[in-house]
C-alpha positions in Angstrom: -16.2 -5.0 -9.4 -15.9 -3.0 -13.1 -18.0 -0.5 -13.4 -18.9 1.8 -16.1 -20.7 5.1 -15.2 -22.3 5.8 -18.7 -22.6 9.4 -19.0 -22.2 12.5 -17.7 -25.0 14.2 -15.5 -26.9 12.2 -13.2 -30.6 10.5 -14.1 -31.9 11.6 -11.0 -31.6 13.0 -7.4 -33.5 12.4 -3.8 -33.7 15.5 -1.6 -34.7 15.0 2.2 -35.4 17.9 5.1 -34.5 17.3 8.4 -37.3 17.5 10.7 -34.8 19.9 12.8 -31.6 22.1 11.4 -28.3 19.6 12.3 -24.8 21.6 12.8 -21.6 19.9 11.8 -18.2 21.4 12.2 -16.1 21.4 8.7 -12.9 22.4 8.6 -10.9 24.3 6.0 -8.6 22.4 3.7 -5.7 24.3 2.3 -2.3 23.7 1.4 -0.2 24.3 3.9 3.6 26.2 2.7 5.2 24.7 5.5 7.2 21.5 5.8 6.4 19.9 9.4 2.7 19.1 8.8 1.6 18.5 12.4 2.0 22.0 13.5 -0.6 22.9 10.8 -3.3 24.2 12.3 -6.3 24.0 9.8 -9.4 26.7 10.7 -12.4 25.5 11.4 -16.6 26.1 11.3 -19.8 25.4 11.5 -22.1 24.9 9.0 -26.4 24.7 9.5 -27.5 21.7 7.8 -31.4 21.8 6.3 -31.3 18.3 4.3 -29.5 16.7 2.0 -29.8 15.2 -1.6 -28.5 12.0 -3.3 -27.6 12.2 -6.8 -28.2 9.0 -8.5 -25.7 8.2 -11.7 -26.0 5.2 -14.2 -24.2 2.5 -14.1 -23.2 -1.1 -16.0 -21.5 -3.1 -14.2 -18.6 -4.6 -17.0 -17.1 -7.6 -14.6 -17.1 -9.2 -10.8 -18.9 -9.7 -8.1 -19.5 -7.1 -4.9 -16.7 -7.7 -2.2 -17.4 -5.7 1.2 -14.2 -7.0 2.7 -12.2 -4.0 3.5 -14.9 -1.5 3.2 -14.2 1.8 4.6 -18.7 2.5 5.6 -18.6 -1.0 7.8 -21.0 -2.6 5.7 -21.9 -6.4 6.2 -23.9 -7.7 3.6 -25.9 -6.4 0.2 -28.7 -7.3 -1.9 -29.1 -8.2 -5.7 -33.1 -6.5 -6.0 -35.9 -6.8 -8.7 -37.3 -3.2 -9.1 -40.3 -4.7 -7.2 -38.1 -6.0 -4.1 -36.7 -2.8 -4.0 -40.4 -0.9 -3.5 -41.0 -3.4 -0.4 -37.6 -2.2 1.4 -37.9 1.9 1.3 -39.8 4.0 2.6 -42.8 5.1 0.6 -41.2 8.9 0.0 -38.2 7.1 -1.3 -39.9 4.6 -3.7 -42.2 7.8 -5.6 -38.6 9.9 -5.9 -36.3 6.8 -7.6 -38.7 4.4 -9.1 -39.0 6.1 -12.4 -34.9 5.6 -12.4 -34.9 1.9 -12.1 -35.7 -0.4 -15.1 -37.5 -3.0 -15.3 -36.1 -5.8 -16.2 
């Protein structure tokens, strides 16, 4: 599917606070000066996350259809939904944050 991102900034965002902080291990990525990358041990550190933010970008579909073959997220299906149908499928708090970003048509 060919898409075109409209503008250089998000049209909105959704912020979600976790009930309990989550810890994840991150690897510091740096360019090693060594030729054999198998011997390089990159430093890791722990990060405590208290929530997440999702930013929404306005985009237009230029041509094509959604194709899920070979996607990296393991998604098996998708839905094209009208604004009213989205409201029925998502959590009310999420809907209150995104409803004004979606066009009526």
